[in-house]
N, C-alpha and C positions, 0 to 999 in steps of 0.2 A: 492437474492440482495446480493451482496456482501460486508463483512465485513472483511477491510483490516487495520491493525495498530492502533492508538490511542494511549491514553495516561493512565496508572495507577497510581499508588502512588509510583511503583517504576520505573516508567519512559515511556519512548516509546515500544509500541509495536511489533513484528513483526508478532504477529498470522493472520491468513485470514480464516475465515469462511463464506461459504453459506447458506442462511436460505431459506428452500423452502415457498410455499404460506400456508402450513401449519403451519410454524413459529419453526420448528423443524430445525435443523441448522447442519453442521457438517463440521470438520476443515478440512484443506487444506496444503500444503505445506505453510511455511512461507515465509515469503519477506525473500529476503537476507539482509535487511538494518532496523530495527526494526524503524519507524517515526512516529510521532505524528502534528497534525494542518496539514496534504497534502490536498491535492485536488485530487479528482478522476474523471476521465472522461471514458464515454462508449467508447467502439473500434467497429466498425465493426466485425463481425462476434462473438460476444458475448462474449470478453475483454475488460478489466476494464485497463488505465492508472491511476497510482496511481504516483508523482509527488510529489518533493518538501516535505515540513517538515522539522519537528527540531528532533534532538536526543538528545534536552537537553544538556549531557555535553559536546557534540561538536559541537553544534548551528545549523546551517543551513544546510541542505540535496541537495547538488546542483546535485543529481539524480532522475532518472525515473526508475519504476517497471512495468511493462509489467504481467497483469495478466488474465489469460485465462481461463475461466472455465470447458472447455474442458479434458485439458491437467494439470490441477492445476499446470503447470509452471507456474516458475516468471523467470524474465530476466533484469538486468540492460540495459534499451536502449537508454536514451538520457543521456548528461551529459549540464548543463548549463554552459556557458564561467567562469561563478564566483557567487560565493552564495549569496545572497540577501535575502530581508525580504520584506515581502509587509506593 
């Protein structure tokens, strides 16, 4: 399971952790943008798309990050034409 971002008392998180079947977790490289209230979707090949969310102080995030478990690499892959809230 991939746990990416989220909210803390200090604001949004950029942290990413991988949990295995035993419940043990391992931190991986953080996302380049801290985000909370984002959406995640599985990608072919074991990756995860993390999109949107908020950065609290800066409002709605209009980008997406791809997280790939194999390489622990993250990259901004898409930009929405404008910021929007659901």
